[in-house]
Structures are given as structure tokens and as C-alpha cells.
C-alpha positions as CSV (number, residue, x, y, z in Angstrom):
1,M,0.0,0.0,0.0
2,T,1.3,3.4,-0.9
3,I,1.0,6.0,1.8
4,K,0.0,9.4,0.4
5,K,1.3,12.2,2.6
6,N,-0.7,14.8,0.7
7,I,-4.3,14.3,-0.3
8,P,-5.4,17.5,-2.0
9,L,-9.1,17.2,-1.2
10,L,-8.3,16.5,2.5
11,E,-6.0,19.5,2.6
12,E,-8.6,21.7,0.9
13,I,-11.5,20.8,3.2
14,L,-9.5,20.8,6.5
15,G,-7.7,24.0,5.4
16,E,-11.1,25.8,5.6
17,W,-11.3,24.7,9.3
18,K,-7.8,25.5,10.4
19,D,-8.8,28.5,12.5
20,E,-11.6,26.5,14.2
21,L,-9.3,23.6,15.0
22,G,-6.6,26.0,16.3
23,N,-3.8,24.1,18.1
24,D,-5.5,20.8,17.3
25,Y,-5.2,21.3,13.5
26,I,-2.2,19.1,12.9
27,G,-3.3,16.4,15.4
28,Y,-6.8,16.2,13.8
29,K,-5.4,16.3,10.3
30,N,-3.0,13.5,11.0
31,H,-5.8,11.5,12.6
32,V,-7.8,11.9,9.4
33,Y,-4.8,10.8,7.3
34,R,-4.2,7.8,9.6
35,M,-7.8,6.6,9.6
36,L,-8.2,7.2,5.8
37,H,-5.1,5.0,5.1
38,C,-6.6,2.4,7.5
39,C,-9.8,2.4,5.4
40,F,-7.8,2.1,2.2
41,A,-5.8,-0.8,3.6
42,L,-9.1,-2.5,4.5
43,Y,-11.0,-2.0,1.3
44,E,-10.1,-1.7,-2.4
45,C,-11.7,1.6,-3.2
46,N,-12.5,3.1,-6.6
47,E,-12.0,6.8,-7.0
48,E,-15.6,7.7,-6.0
49,E,-15.4,5.6,-2.9
50,K,-12.1,7.2,-1.9
51,K,-13.6,10.6,-2.3
52,K,-16.6,9.7,-0.1
53,I,-14.2,8.3,2.6
54,I,-12.1,11.5,2.4
55,I,-15.1,13.8,2.8
56,A,-16.5,11.8,5.6
57,G,-13.1,11.6,7.2
58,C,-12.6,15.4,7.2
59,F,-16.0,16.0,8.8
60,H,-16.4,13.0,11.1
61,D,-15.2,14.7,14.3
62,L,-15.4,18.4,13.4
63,G,-18.4,19.1,15.6
64,L,-16.1,18.5,18.6
65,W,-14.6,21.9,17.8
66,T,-17.4,23.8,16.1
67,E,-19.9,23.1,18.9
68,N,-17.4,22.5,21.7
69,T,-19.1,19.3,22.7
70,V,-18.3,15.6,23.1
71,D,-21.8,15.0,21.6
72,Y,-20.4,16.0,18.2
73,L,-21.9,13.5,15.8
74,P,-25.1,15.5,14.9
75,P,-23.2,18.8,14.3
76,S,-20.5,16.9,12.3
77,V,-23.2,15.3,10.1
78,L,-24.7,18.8,9.5
79,L,-21.3,20.2,8.5
80,A,-20.8,17.3,6.0
81,R,-24.4,17.8,4.6
82,D,-23.7,21.5,4.0
83,Y,-20.5,20.7,2.3
84,L,-22.1,18.1,0.0
85,K,-24.9,20.5,-0.9
86,K,-22.3,23.3,-1.7
87,E,-20.4,20.8,-3.9
88,N,-23.6,19.5,-5.5
89,L,-22.9,16.0,-4.2
90,Q,-26.2,15.5,-2.3
91,Q,-26.6,12.1,-3.8
92,W,-23.9,10.9,-1.4
93,S,-25.5,12.4,1.7
94,I,-27.1,9.3,3.1
95,E,-24.0,7.2,2.9
96,I,-21.6,9.9,4.2
97,E,-24.0,10.8,7.0
98,L,-24.2,7.2,8.0
99,M,-20.4,6.9,7.9
100,I,-20.1,9.8,10.3
101,D,-23.0,9.0,12.5
102,L,-22.0,5.3,13.0
103,H,-18.3,5.6,13.2
104,H,-18.3,4.9,16.9
105,K,-20.7,2.0,16.7
106,I,-19.6,-0.8,18.9
107,R,-21.0,-3.6,16.8
108,A,-20.4,-4.0,13.1
109,C,-22.5,-2.1,10.5
110,K,-24.0,-4.8,8.3
111,S,-25.4,-2.8,5.4
112,T,-25.1,-4.3,2.0
113,D,-26.2,-1.0,0.5
114,Y,-23.4,1.0,2.1
115,P,-20.3,-1.2,2.7
116,L,-18.2,1.9,3.3
117,V,-19.9,2.6,6.6
118,E,-18.3,-0.5,8.1
119,V,-15.0,0.2,6.5
120,F,-15.0,3.7,7.9
121,R,-16.0,2.5,11.4
122,K,-13.1,0.0,11.3
123,G,-10.6,2.6,10.0
124,D,-11.5,5.1,12.7
125,L,-11.3,2.4,15.4
126,A,-7.9,1.3,14.2
127,D,-6.5,4.8,14.8
128,F,-8.6,5.7,17.8
129,S,-7.3,2.5,19.6
130,L,-3.7,3.5,18.7
131,G,-3.6,0.4,16.5
132,M,-4.4,-2.0,19.3
133,I,-7.7,-2.9,17.5
134,K,-6.6,-3.1,13.9
135,G,-9.8,-4.5,12.4
136,G,-7.9,-6.2,9.6
137,V,-5.2,-3.5,9.0
138,P,-1.9,-5.4,8.7
139,T,0.5,-4.6,11.5
140,E,3.3,-3.4,9.2
141,V,0.8,-1.1,7.4
142,M,-0.4,0.3,10.7
143,K,3.2,0.9,11.8
144,A,4.0,2.8,8.5
145,I,0.9,4.9,8.8
146,K,1.7,5.9,12.4
147,E,5.2,6.8,11.4
148,A,4.1,8.9,8.5
149,F,1.5,10.8,10.5
150,P,2.5,11.5,14.1
151,N,-0.1,11.7,16.8
152,A,0.7,15.4,17.5
153,G,-1.3,15.3,20.8
154,F,-4.6,14.1,19.2
155,H,-5.3,11.3,21.7
156,K,-4.1,13.3,24.7
157,M,-6.6,16.1,23.6
158,L,-9.4,13.6,23.3
159,M,-8.8,12.3,26.9
160,K,-8.7,15.8,28.3
161,V,-12.0,16.7,26.5
162,Q,-13.6,13.5,27.5
163,G,-12.5,13.9,31.1
164,K,-14.1,17.4,31.3
165,W,-17.4,16.0,29.8
166,L,-17.4,13.1,32.2
167,L,-17.3,15.5,35.2
168,K,-20.2,17.5,33.9
169,H,-22.2,14.5,32.6
170,P,-21.5,11.4,34.7
171,L,-24.7,9.7,33.8
172,H,-24.1,10.2,30.0
173,P,-20.4,9.7,29.7
174,F,-20.1,8.6,26.1
175,P,-22.8,10.2,23.9
176,I,-21.0,9.3,20.7
177,M,-21.1,5.6,21.3
178,K,-23.8,3.5,19.7
179,W,-24.6,-0.2,19.9
């Protein structure tokens, strides 16, 4: 697998959110690169499928910053929907919205209509778990991805944000998790 250190569509989309992401820009961008490469290692994508995964990847966690909440899936879906409308790609809305909304689902997504939803879930989990749960990503590929795109404090930031949320919402600690 070839690791692409520059994906123009990803750079373009996330570049528009650089101010919103602030100090977390590099960490989030590298997370997106890592999870995309995990997805590409798991599934042989055509160009359209790659573009869908890239778009979903860019928006999948953005609500964390735009709405300053750990319950970021609904705002992330809305941001992606707005982007798709602006780019005249509304025909992809259902699939990309499912990719974002279900990317923290605990059990597998078994949709024959939208196989990218499960690929995306596994790709994000592989990176979120720091490669401990690879979901089919080969160990050597995971190692190369992590070397190419350093963590840059992404997971540390997630733990800090989650800790603050937990103190305020002890009865609803993980609103993004779905069965």
C-alpha cells in the first residue's frame, strides 16, 4: 500500500477549518490521514469511494470543535451535509451521513447497501485505539501509517476533553457511542 502524505481534497477541506481547529489542527489532520489510510488498507476503493471516505473523514469529528461538545456527531453530520450541498454531491448524503453517525458504533454495521460505513468504522477504530484494534489492517501497514502521520497530541486532547465531559455528565459519559 502506498502512503500518500498529501491528499489535495483533505488539505482543501480541512484548510477551511484551520482556525476553528486551532492548536489541534495538525493532530486532527494526522488522525484523518491515519484513519483514511486504514480504510484504504481494509478495502479496495475506486476513486468515487475514496472521495466519499475522504469527505466523511474530514468532517467526522469536526463538531467537537465547532460546537465545543463531546456529543459531536449531529453537528458533524450537518457540516458534511452542508459541504455536500455546496459541492452538488447531495446524492452521497445518506452514505456519508451514516459513515459519520455510526463511526463509533460498537457492533459491526451490516449494510449491503453501504459497505463503506463498516470500512469507515473499522478505519477510525484502528486509529482511535492507537492500533491495538486493527480490524484487519496489517501490522506493518499500521506501523507505517503511524510513522508517516505522528499523533501530535490528538489522543491526549481527546482524553482531556472526555474527562471534562465526564465530570459534567457522569450519567451520560459517552454520547457518541452506539450499539
